[in-house]
C-alpha positions in Angstrom: 5.3 -29.7 20.0 3.2 -28.4 22.8 1.3 -25.1 22.4 -1.2 -23.1 24.5 -4.6 -22.6 22.9 -7.6 -20.6 24.2 -11.1 -21.9 24.0 -14.3 -21.6 26.0 -12.8 -19.4 28.7 -9.9 -21.7 29.4 -6.3 -22.3 28.3 -5.2 -25.8 27.4 -2.2 -27.6 25.9 -2.4 -29.0 22.4 0.1 -31.1 20.4 0.6 -29.3 17.1 3.1 -29.6 14.2 6.3 -27.4 14.4 6.4 -24.7 11.8 8.9 -25.2 9.0 11.6 -22.5 8.8 10.8 -19.9 6.2 12.9 -17.2 4.5 13.3 -14.1 6.5 12.6 -15.8 9.8 14.4 -17.6 12.6 13.2 -20.8 14.3 13.5 -20.5 18.1 13.2 -23.2 20.7 11.4 -21.4 23.5 12.8 -21.4 27.0 10.3 -19.0 28.6 7.3 -17.0 27.5 5.5 -14.2 29.4 1.7 -14.1 29.8 0.3 -10.7 29.3 -2.2 -10.3 32.2 -4.3 -7.7 30.3 -4.5 -8.6 26.7 -4.4 -12.4 27.1 -6.8 -12.5 30.0 -9.2 -10.4 28.0 -9.0 -13.0 25.3 -9.7 -15.8 27.8 -12.8 -14.0 29.1 -14.0 -13.3 25.6 -13.6 -16.9 24.5 -16.0 -18.0 27.2 -18.7 -15.5 26.4 -21.9 -16.4 24.5 -21.8 -15.5 20.8 -24.2 -12.5 21.2 -21.9 -10.8 23.7 -18.9 -11.2 21.4 -21.0 -9.7 18.6 -21.8 -6.6 20.6 -18.1 -6.1 21.2 -17.1 -6.6 17.6 -19.7 -5.3 15.1 -17.3 -5.8 12.2 -17.5 -9.6 12.6 -21.3 -9.4 12.8 -21.3 -7.5 9.5 -19.0 -10.2 8.0 -21.2 -13.0 9.2 -24.3 -11.2 7.8 -22.6 -10.8 4.4 -21.7 -14.5 4.4 -25.3 -15.4 5.4 -26.7 -13.2 2.5 -24.5 -14.9 -0.1 -24.0 -18.4 1.2 -27.0 -19.1 3.4 -27.6 -20.0 7.0 -26.2 -23.6 6.9 -22.9 -22.6 5.5 -22.5 -19.6 7.7 -23.4 -21.5 10.8 -20.9 -24.3 10.0 -18.1 -21.8 9.5 -18.8 -19.9 12.8 -19.2 -23.1 14.7 -15.9 -24.4 13.4 -14.1 -21.3 14.4 -15.6 -21.3 17.9 -14.7 -25.0 18.5 -11.1 -24.7 17.2 -9.3 -22.6 19.8 -7.0 -19.7 19.2 -3.2 -19.3 19.7 -2.1 -17.0 22.5 1.1 -15.2 23.5 3.3 -12.5 22.1 6.5 -12.3 24.2 9.1 -15.1 24.5 12.8 -15.9 24.7 14.8 -18.9 23.7 17.6 -20.4 21.6 17.8 -20.2 17.8 17.7 -23.6 16.1 17.3 -22.5 12.5 18.1 -19.4 10.5 16.1 -18.7 7.3 17.3 -17.5 4.0 18.0 -13.8 3.9 18.5 -13.4 7.6 21.8 -11.9 8.7 23.2 -11.2 12.2 21.8 -14.4 13.8 23.2 -17.9 14.1 22.1 -21.2 15.6 22.6 -21.4 19.3 22.2 -17.7 20.0 19.9 -16.6 22.8 17.2 -14.3 21.5 14.0 -12.6 22.6 10.9 -12.5 20.4 7.8 -10.5 20.0 4.6 -10.6 17.9 1.0 -11.7 18.5 1.2 -13.4 15.1 4.3 -15.5 15.9 5.7 -15.4 19.4 3.2 -17.8 20.8 3.2 -19.8 24.0 4.7 -22.8 22.2 7.8 -25.0 22.3 9.0 -23.7 18.9 8.2 -20.3 17.3 9.0 -19.1 13.8 9.7 -15.4 14.0 10.4 -12.7 11.4 13.8 -11.1 11.8 12.5 -7.7 12.7 10.7 -9.2 15.7 13.8 -10.9 17.1 16.7 -9.4 19.2 19.8 -10.9 20.7 19.8 -11.3 24.4 22.8 -9.7 26.2 25.2 -12.4 27.4 24.6 -11.6 31.1 20.8 -11.6 31.0 18.8 -14.7 31.8 16.1 -15.9 29.4 13.3 -15.7 31.9 13.8 -12.0 32.2 14.3 -11.6 28.5 10.9 -13.2 27.8 9.3 -10.0 29.1 10.6 -8.2 26.1 7.3 -7.3 24.5 5.7 -6.0 27.7 8.9 -4.0 28.3 8.9 -2.5 24.8 5.2 -1.5 25.2 6.1 0.3 28.4 9.2 1.9 26.9 7.2 3.2 23.8 4.6 4.9 26.1 7.4 6.6 28.0 9.0 7.8 24.7 5.6 9.2 23.6 5.5 11.2 26.9 8.9 12.8 26.1 10.0 13.0 29.8 12.9 15.3 30.9 15.0 15.1 34.0 13.2 16.2 37.1 9.7 16.0 35.8 6.8 14.4 37.7 4.6 11.8 36.0 1.5 10.0 37.3 1.0 6.4 36.2 -2.6 5.4 36.5 -2.9 1.6 36.7 -0.1 -0.3 38.5 -0.5 -3.6 36.7 2.5 -5.1 34.9 2.7 -2.4 32.2 2.2 0.3 34.8 4.9 -1.0 37.0 7.3 -1.1 34.1 6.4 2.4 33.0 7.1 3.7 36.5 10.4 2.0 36.6 11.4 3.4 33.2 10.4 6.9 34.3 12.5 6.6 37.4 15.4 5.4 35.4 14.9 8.4 33.1 15.5 10.8 36.1 11.8 11.5 36.6 9.6 11.2 39.7 6.8 8.7 39.2 3.6 8.7 41.2 1.9 5.3 41.0 -1.9 5.2 41.2 -4.1 2.0 41.5 -7.1 0.7 43.4 -5.1 -2.2 44.8 -2.9 -1.6 47.9 -1.1 -4.8 47.1 0.0 -3.5 43.7 1.0 -0.2 45.2 3.1 -2.0 47.8 4.9 -3.9 45.1 5.6 -0.6 43.3 6.9 1.0 46.5 9.2 -2.0 47.2 10.4 -1.8 43.6 11.5 1.8 44.1 8.5 4.0 43.4 8.3 6.2 46.4 5.0 8.0 45.8 2.0 5.8 45.5 -1.7 6.7 45.9 -4.8 4.6 46.1 -7.2 5.7 43.3 -10.2 5.2 45.5 -9.2 8.2 47.5 -9.1 11.8 46.1 -6.3 11.2 43.5 -6.4 14.7 42.1 -5.9 16.3 45.6 -3.0 13.9 46.3 -1.3 14.8 43.1 -1.8 18.5 43.7 -0.2 18.1 47.1 2.7 16.0 45.8 3.4 18.5 43.1 3.0 21.5 45.3 0.0 22.7 43.4 1.7 22.7 40.0 0.1 19.5 38.7 1.8 16.6 36.9 4.0 17.3 34.0 2.5 14.2 32.4 0.1 11.3 33.0 0.5 7.9 31.5 -2.7 5.8 31.6 -2.0 2.1 31.7 -5.3 1.1 33.4 -7.9 -1.0 31.5 -11.5 0.1 31.8 -13.1 0.4 28.3 -16.4 1.8 29.5 -14.9 4.2 32.1 -14.2 7.7 30.7 -13.7 9.1 34.3 -10.1 7.8 34.2 -9.2 10.0 31.2 -11.0 12.9 32.7 -9.1 12.5 35.9 -5.8 12.4 33.9 -6.6 15.7 32.3 -7.6 17.2 35.7 -4.3 16.3 37.5 -2.1 17.6 34.6 -0.4 21.0 34.7 -1.0 23.5 32.0 0.6 22.4 28.7 1.2 19.0 30.2 0.7 15.8 28.3 -1.4 12.7 28.7 -0.5 9.3 27.1 -3.0 6.5 26.9 -1.7 2.9 26.7 -4.5 1.0 28.3 -8.0 0.4 26.9 -10.1 3.1 28.6 -13.2 5.0 27.8 -12.4 8.1 25.7 -15.4 10.3 26.0 -13.4 13.5 26.1 -14.7 16.9 27.3 -13.1 19.5 25.1 -12.6 22.0 28.0 -10.6 19.4 29.9 -7.9 19.7 27.2 -8.5 23.2 25.7 -8.3 25.3 28.9 -4.9 23.8 29.8 -3.7 23.3 26.2 -2.8 19.7 26.9 -1.1 17.3 24.5 -3.1 14.1 24.2 -1.2 11.1 22.8 -1.9 7.5 22.1 0.9 4.9 22.5 0.6 2.1 20.0 1.9 -1.2 21.2 5.7 -1.6 21.1 6.7 1.1 18.6 7.0 2.2 15.0 6.7 -0.9 12.7 3.8 -2.4 14.6 0.9 -3.2 12.3 3.1 -2.6 9.2 3.4 -5.9 7.4 6.3 -4.6 5.3 8.2 -4.1 8.5 7.1 -7.0 10.6 6.7 -9.6 8.0 8.7 -8.3 5.0 11.8 -7.4 7.0 11.9 -3.7 5.8 13.6 -1.6 8.4 13.2 2.1 8.9 16.4 4.2 8.6 17.7 5.0 12.1 18.3 8.6 11.1 14.6 9.1 10.4 13.0 6.6 12.9 15.3 6.3 15.9 13.1 3.9 17.9 11.4 1.1 16.0 9.8 -1.8 17.8 12.9 -3.8 17.3 15.2 -1.1 18.7 12.8 -0.6 21.6 13.0 -4.3 22.4 16.8 -4.1 22.2 16.9 -1.1 24.5 14.7 -2.7 27.1 16.9 -5.7 27.3 19.9 -3.5 27.7 18.2 -1.7 30.6 17.6 -5.0 32.3 21.2 -6.2 31.6 22.8 -3.1 33.1 20.4 -3.1 36.1 18.9 0.3 35.2 15.6 -1.4 36.0 14.9 -4.4 38.2 11.9 -6.6 37.5 12.7 -9.3 40.1 9.8 -8.0 42.4 7.4 -8.3 39.5 8.1 -12.0 38.6 5.6 -13.6 40.9 5.1 -17.1 39.4 6.8 -19.4 36.9 4.8 -22.4 35.7 5.9 -25.4 33.6 4.1 -25.3 30.2 2.1 -28.4 31.2 0.6 -26.3 34.0 -0.6 -23.5 31.7 -4.2 -23.9 32.8 -3.1 -23.2 36.4 -1.0 -20.2 35.2 -4.0 -18.6 33.5 -6.4 -19.4 36.4 -4.1 -17.6 38.8 -4.6 -14.4 36.7 -8.4 -14.5 36.6 -10.2 -11.5 38.2 -11.9 -13.6 40.9 -8.5 -14.5 42.2 -7.9 -12.0 45.0 -4.1 -12.6 45.1 -3.4 -12.3 41.4 0.3 -12.2 40.4 1.5 -9.3 38.4 3.7 -11.4 36.1 3.5 -15.0 35.2 6.0 -16.9 33.0 5.8 -20.2 31.3 8.8 -22.5 31.4 9.6 -25.0 28.6 11.6 -28.2 28.9 15.2 -28.1 27.6 15.8 -30.1 24.5 18.7 -31.3 22.4 19.5 -28.6 19.8 20.0 -31.2 17.2 16.7 -33.0 17.8 14.3 -33.5 14.9 11.1 -31.4 15.1 7.8 -33.0 14.2 6.0 -31.2 11.4 3.2 -33.8 11.1 0.5 -34.6 13.6 -2.3 -37.2 13.0 -5.7 -35.9 13.8 -7.7 -39.0 12.9 -7.5 -42.6 14.3 -6.9 -43.9 10.7 -3.1 -44.1 11.2 -2.8 -47.0 8.7 -5.0 -45.6 6.1 -5.4 -47.6 2.9 -7.1 -46.8 -0.4 -10.2 -48.9 0.2 -12.9 -46.5 -0.9 -13.4 -46.8 -4.7 -14.2 -43.6 -6.4 -13.1 -41.3 -3.6 -10.5 -38.6 -4.5 -8.2 -38.0 -1.5 -7.1 -34.4 -1.2 -4.2 -32.7 0.4 -4.8 -29.1 1.2 -2.0 -26.5 1.1 -3.0 -23.2 2.7 -5.7 -22.8 5.4 -6.5 -19.1 5.2 -9.9 -17.4 5.3 -11.1 -18.3 1.8 -10.1 -21.9 2.1 -11.8 -22.4 5.4 -14.9 -20.4 4.7 -15.5 -21.5 1.1 -13.4 -24.2 -0.5 -13.1 -26.7 2.4 -16.8 -26.6 3.4 -17.6 -27.4 -0.3 -15.2 -30.4 -0.3 -16.7 -31.6 3.0 -20.3 -31.3 1.6 -19.2 -33.5 -1.4 -18.3 -36.4 0.9 -19.2 -39.0 -1.7 -16.5 -37.6 -4.0 -13.7 -36.2 -1.8 -11.9 -37.0 1.4 -9.7 -34.3 2.9 -6.7 -36.3 3.8 -4.2 -33.7 5.0 -4.1 -30.0 5.8 -0.8 -28.1 5.4 -0.4 -24.5 6.8 2.5 -22.3 7.8 1.6 -22.4 11.5 1.0 -25.6 13.4 -2.1 -24.6 15.3 -3.8 -23.4 12.1 -3.0 -26.7 10.4 -4.3 -28.7 13.3 -7.5 -26.8 14.0 -8.4 -26.8 10.3 -7.6 -30.5 10.1 -9.9 -31.2 13.0 -12.6 -28.9 11.7 -12.8 -30.7 8.4 -12.0 -34.3 9.4 -8.5 -34.6 7.8 -6.3 -37.5 8.6 -3.3 -35.3 9.6 -2.0 -31.8 9.9 1.4 -30.7 8.8 3.5 -27.6 8.2 5.7 -29.2 5.6 4.5 -29.5 2.0 6.8 -32.4 1.5 4.6 -34.5 3.7 1.7 -33.9 1.3 3.8 -34.4 -1.9 5.3 -37.6 -0.8 2.0 -39.2 0.5 1.0 -41.9 -1.9 -2.5 -41.9 -0.4 -3.1 -38.4 -1.7 -4.5 -38.2 -5.3 -4.9 -34.5 -5.6 -3.7 -31.2 -4.0 -5.8 -28.1 -3.4 -3.6 -25.0 -3.3 -5.0 -22.1 -1.5 -2.0 -20.1 -0.4 -1.2 -16.5 -1.2 -0.7 -15.8 -4.9 3.0 -15.6 -5.1 3.5 -19.3 -4.2 0.9 -20.7 -6.7 3.1 -21.3 -9.7 5.9 -22.9 -7.6 3.5 -25.2 -5.7 1.7 -26.2 -8.9 4.9 -27.4 -10.4 5.9 -29.2 -7.2 2.6 -31.0 -7.1 2.7 -32.0 -10.8 6.2 -33.3 -10.4 5.0 -35.4 -7.4 2.3 -36.9 -9.7 -0.6 -35.2 -8.1 -3.7 -33.7 -9.7 -3.9 -30.0 -9.0 -6.7 -27.6 -8.1 -5.1 -24.2 -7.6 -7.0 -21.0 -6.5 -6.6 -18.1 -8.9 -4.3 -16.7 -10.1 -2.4 -19.6 -11.6 0.8 -17.5 -11.8 1.8 -13.9 -11.3 3.9 -13.5 -14.5 4.2 -14.8 -18.0 7.5 -16.4 -17.1 5.9 -18.3 -14.2 3.0 -19.3 -16.4 5.3 -20.6 -19.2 7.2 -22.7 -16.7 4.0 -24.2 -15.3 2.8 -25.2 -18.7 6.2 -26.5 -19.7 6.2 -28.8 -16.7 2.6 -29.8 -17.5 3.3 -30.6 -21.1 6.3 -32.7 -20.2 4.5 -35.0 -17.9 4.6 -38.7 -18.8 1.1 -39.2 -17.3 -1.4 -36.5 -18.0 -2.7 -35.0 -14.8 -5.6 -32.6 -14.1 -4.7 -29.0 -13.7 -7.6 -26.7 -12.8 -7.5 -23.1 -11.8 -10.2 -21.9 -9.5 -12.1 -19.8 -12.0 -15.4 -20.6 -10.5 -17.7 -18.1 -12.2 -18.1 -20.2 -15.3 -19.6 -23.0 -13.2 -22.4 -20.8 -11.7 -26.0 -22.0 -12.5 -26.6 -18.4 -13.7 -23.8 -18.6 -16.2 -25.1 -22.1 -17.3 -28.5 -20.4 -18.1 -26.8 -17.7 -20.1 -24.5 -20.1 -22.0 -27.4 -22.3 -22.9 -29.4 -19.2 -24.0 -26.6 -18.2 -26.3 -25.8 -21.7 -27.6 -27.2 -21.3 -31.1 -25.9 -17.8 -31.7 -24.4 -16.8 -35.1 -23.4 -13.3 -34.1 -20.5 -12.2 -31.9 -21.2 -11.1 -28.3 -20.9 -7.7 -26.7 -20.3 -8.3 -22.9 -20.2 -5.5 -20.4 -19.1 -6.6 -16.9 -19.0 -4.4 -13.8 -17.0 -5.4 -10.8 -17.8 -3.1 -7.9 -14.8 -4.4 -6.0 -14.6 -2.0 -3.0 -11.7 -0.2 -1.5 -8.6 -1.9 -0.2 -5.9 0.0 1.7 -2.6 0.5 -0.1 -0.8 -1.7 2.4 -3.1 -4.7 1.8 -1.2 -7.8 0.8 -3.1 -8.1 -2.5 -1.4 -4.9 -3.7 2.1 -6.2 -2.9 4.4 -8.8 -4.2 2.4 -11.6 -2.6 -0.8 -10.6 -4.3 0.4 -9.3 -7.7 -2.3 -6.6 -7.7 -6.1 -6.7 -8.0 -6.2 -7.2 -11.7 -4.1 -10.3 -11.7 -5.5 -11.5 -8.4 -9.2 -11.0 -9.0 -10.1 -9.7 -12.4 -8.6 -12.8 -14.0 -11.9 -14.5 -12.9 -13.8 -12.3 -15.3 -11.3 -12.8 -18.2 -11.9 -16.5 -17.8 -15.7 -15.9 -18.0 -15.2 -13.9 -21.2 -13.2 -16.8 -22.6 -15.9 -19.3 -21.6 -18.9 -17.3 -23.0 -17.2 -16.5 -26.3 -15.2 -19.7 -26.7 -12.9 -17.7 -28.9 -9.2 -16.8 -29.1 -7.8 -13.5 -28.0 -7.1 -10.8 -30.6 -6.4 -7.6 -28.6 -6.5 -6.0 -25.2 -6.8 -2.2 -24.5 -7.1 -0.4 -21.2 -8.2 2.9 -19.9 -7.6 4.1 -16.3 -8.1 7.1 -14.1 -4.4 6.7 -13.2 -3.1 7.8 -9.8 -4.8 11.1 -9.5 -6.8 9.8 -6.5 -6.1 7.9 -3.3 -6.5 4.6 -5.2 -3.9 2.3 -6.5 -3.5 2.5 -10.3 -5.0 -1.0 -10.6 -8.1 -0.2 -8.5 -10.1 1.6 -11.2 -9.8 0.7 -14.9 -11.8 -0.4 -18.0 -10.3 -3.3 -19.9 -11.6 -4.2 -23.4 -10.9 -7.6 -24.9 -11.6 -8.4 -28.5 -11.8 -12.0 -29.8 -11.3 -13.7 -33.2 -15.1 -14.3 -33.6 -15.7 -10.6 -33.4 -16.9 -10.5 -29.8 -16.1 -7.6 -27.6 -15.9 -7.9 -23.8 -15.5 -5.0 -21.5 -14.7 -5.1 -17.8 -15.3 -2.0 -15.6 -13.3 -2.7 -12.5 -13.7 -0.1 -9.7 -13.0 0.5 -6.1 -15.0 3.8 -6.1 -18.6 2.4 -6.1 -21.1 2.3 -3.3 -21.3 -0.9 -1.2 -25.0 -1.1 -1.6 -24.7 -1.5 -5.4 -24.2 -5.2 -6.5 -20.6 -6.3 -6.5 -20.9 -8.0 -9.9 -23.2 -7.3 -12.8 -23.1 -8.3 -16.4 -24.9 -7.4 -19.6 -24.7 -9.6 -22.7 -26.0 -8.5 -26.1 -26.3 -10.9 -29.1 -28.6 -11.4 -32.1 -31.5 -9.4 -30.7 -31.3 -11.0 -27.3 -30.0 -9.6 -24.0 -29.0 -11.2 -20.7 -28.6 -9.4 -17.4 -26.8 -11.1 -14.5 -27.3 -9.4 -11.1 -24.7 -10.5 -8.5 -25.2 -14.2 -9.2 -28.6 -14.1 -7.5 -30.8 -13.2 -10.4 -30.6 -13.5 -14.2 -33.0 -12.1 -16.7 -33.0 -13.4 -20.3 -34.7 -11.0 -22.8 -35.9 -12.6 -26.0 -39.3 -13.0 -27.7 -40.4 -14.2 -24.3 -38.4 -13.0 -21.3 -37.6 -15.3 -18.5 -36.1 -14.7 -15.0 -34.0 -17.1 -13.0 -33.2 -16.7 -9.3 -31.3 -18.5 -6.7 -31.9 -18.3 -2.9 -28.3 -17.6 -2.3 -25.5 -16.2 -4.3 -24.2 -18.9 -6.7 -20.7 -18.3 -7.9 -20.2 -21.9 -8.9 -17.9 -23.1 -6.1 -19.6 -26.4 -5.6 -20.0 -27.3 -9.3 -16.4 -26.4 -10.0 -15.3 -29.0 -7.5 -17.7 -31.6 -8.9 -16.2 -31.1 -12.3 -12.7 -31.4 -10.9 -13.8 -34.7 -9.4 -15.1 -35.9 -12.7 -11.9 -35.0 -14.4 -9.8 -36.8 -11.8 -11.9 -39.9 -11.4 -13.4 -40.3 -14.8 -10.8 -38.9 -17.1 -13.2 -36.5 -18.8 -12.1 -33.5 -20.8 -10.7 -30.8 -18.6 -13.5 -28.6 -17.1 -11.4 -25.6 -18.1 -9.3 -26.2 -21.2 -5.7 -25.5 -20.7 -5.6 -22.9 -23.5 -8.4 -21.0 -21.8 -6.6 -21.1 -18.4 -3.5 -19.7 -20.1 -5.5 -17.1 -22.1 -7.2 -15.7 -19.0 -3.9 -15.2 -17.3 -2.3 -13.7 -20.4 -5.1 -11.2 -20.6 -4.5 -10.2 -17.0 -0.7 -9.7 -17.6 -1.4 -7.5 -20.7 -3.8 -5.4 -18.6 -1.3 -5.0 -15.8 1.5 -4.1 -18.2 -0.7 -1.3 -19.6 -1.7 -0.1 -16.1 1.9 0.0 -15.0 2.8 2.0 -18.1 0.5 4.8 -16.8 2.6 5.2 -13.6 
C-alpha cells in the first residue's frame, strides 16, 4: 500500500506492507485523510534540520544518545542514529474510510461501515490503517467522508471549548485563526457565544468572517483595546489560544490582559508560557490547558487496550468528542466548507505539504489527501521486497538466515546491529512488525530481503533458518511454539514465557519435536567477558557461593506497559536475567526461593523494590536486591561474589576486580553485557550442532524462579 513518510524536510510516498488485522482493532481502507497544518508541518521542518538543532529542541533524546554512547560506544550509537535519520517517519492522525476488517473483541462495527479514525500512532496518511476501537467512530449516513476525515482536528477544537465551559451569551477571543482556531470559533458560535477572531493574517480573518465569525481583529493592531471596545470595557469572558509561537510569551500575557476579572484562559497551541503571577492573581483568572482531543488521550489502557471510561463519570472522552463533532457537521450546526481549500490525490502528497510551507504566501487552511477507491474484497499485500534478491537461494554455506519478528527500540538499537556486525554468520532475511512502515524502514536499515506485517510470511519461508523474537513479552511463548512447529530455530528475547502454564506448553512442544531445534532465551549477562572472567576465576572452587546482586533499575510510571499484561511485571520481565546468571555461576539446581518487599506503602509498584534470595543444592546462596528507589548516578548493576577466601566485584559490566592472593582488575572500554557473544553462541548451536549455549533446564529454572518471586510479591498485595 502507499503511505506518506517524512524525511529530510520533505514528504514522499513509500510502498509498505499492509498491517494485519489485530484483536481490538478495525482495518480501514482510507478514503480521505486530513493534514494537520500545525503539528505535521512542524514535523516536516524538524526533519530537515541539522542534528544539533533537533538536539537543542529535545534534550531527552540527547540524554538517551549519551547513555547509549557511554555503554555501547560511538560506532554503535552513530549507526543507530544514522539509521533513524535515514528511515523516515509516518505522519498523519485524522482520517476516514470504509471498514474492511473487524478484529476479535470489537463490537458495534461491521465490514462496509463508513468510519472516522484518530490517533498519531495509527491513523496515518496511508491506504489502509489499523485502528483501536476507541479511536474509531461511525460516520453519520448523510455526512461525506472528506468532511469526516477532519474528525481529529474537530475533536481537538471541541475539547478546548469544553475546557473553557462557555455559557450562552458569553464573549470569547480566539487568538490564532489557523485551522484549529477557525473550528474553535465556529463551535463557540454554535454554542450561543460571541467569538472574536484574532490573527496576523487578514486572509485568515476574512475566511473567518465569511464563515460566520462577525468580529475579527488583526493582532498586529492594538488587540487589547479592540477587545475592550467590543466588550464595552468588560473584557472577554474567556480567551482560547490556538496560535503557535513556542518562544513568544507575549501571546499568553495578552490573553490574560484582555480577560475580564474571574475569566478563563485556555491554551491549545504551543506558545511561550513565561507567566507573570500578577497577570493572573489580580484578576483571579482560571488558566487551563487543553490536551489534544479529550480524556483518554495518552492513556494506553484507553487508546490501545479498549478500556472505556464510564459516561456517568467522564462524559466526554476523545471517542465521544469525535462522535459529537461529526454530529455537529451532519446536522449543519457548523459548516467547514469554507475551510477545505485543497484536496490532493495521495500520489501528489509532496505538493500538498509544499502548499502548507511557511514561505508559501497563500497557504491553505485545510488540505485533504484523497485515496483511490478499491474493491472491498481485494487482497491486501502484507509483504514488500526491499532487496533485489527476489529469487534468493541458499548459496552461502555456513550463513544462518534470520527472520526477525518485532522491530521495537531494543531490537533496532541492540539486537539487529549485533546481527549485522556478525555478517559472516548471519543474514537478516526478513523483518516482521505490526506496522508496515516500521517493518520496511527496519528492513531497509539492516539490509533484509523483505518486510512484512504477517508472521506467516516468516514461518512459511523455507529460506529462513532461525527466527529472532523481539516482540512484547506477552506474545513470546505463543510465537516460540509457532516457530518451533514451523521447524525454525528460535532466539527469543527474555522472558521466555509469562506464566508456568505457558512455559510448560513451550517445553512440551520442544520435547515433542521430531528434529531437535535450538531454543535460546536472550539471557545475555552470562555471555559477558566480565562474567567469563568471574566464571574462570571460580572454576576450581570446592565451596558454595554467596552472591549479592544489586539492580538499580530506576523508576517506571505505573502505566508503563512492563507493569501491565503485556509486560508481566519487572521481576518476570527483567530480573529473570539475574536469576539466569545465578544459575550459570552456581551450575546448581534450585532448592528454595524467599522474598522480602517494602510492599505498596510508597508510590512504587509492589514489584519495583524487593529482595529475592535463592538457595541451591550445592549450598550456594544468591540474593538479588532489585530497586527503583536508587540514584541514577549509582551503577545500574553491581555484583559481589564470595567463595573460598576469594571475592569478585562486578561494576556495571565495565570493571571487574578479582580479589585473591594477588588481586587483578579487568576493564572494558564500553559496557559489555554479552549481546554479541550470545549471538555468536546461538550461531554455533544452529550451524555446528554444539550443546545449547544455555541448557534447557537452566532456561526453565530461571523462569520458574521469577514466577515464584512474583507469586510471593503478589501475596503481599
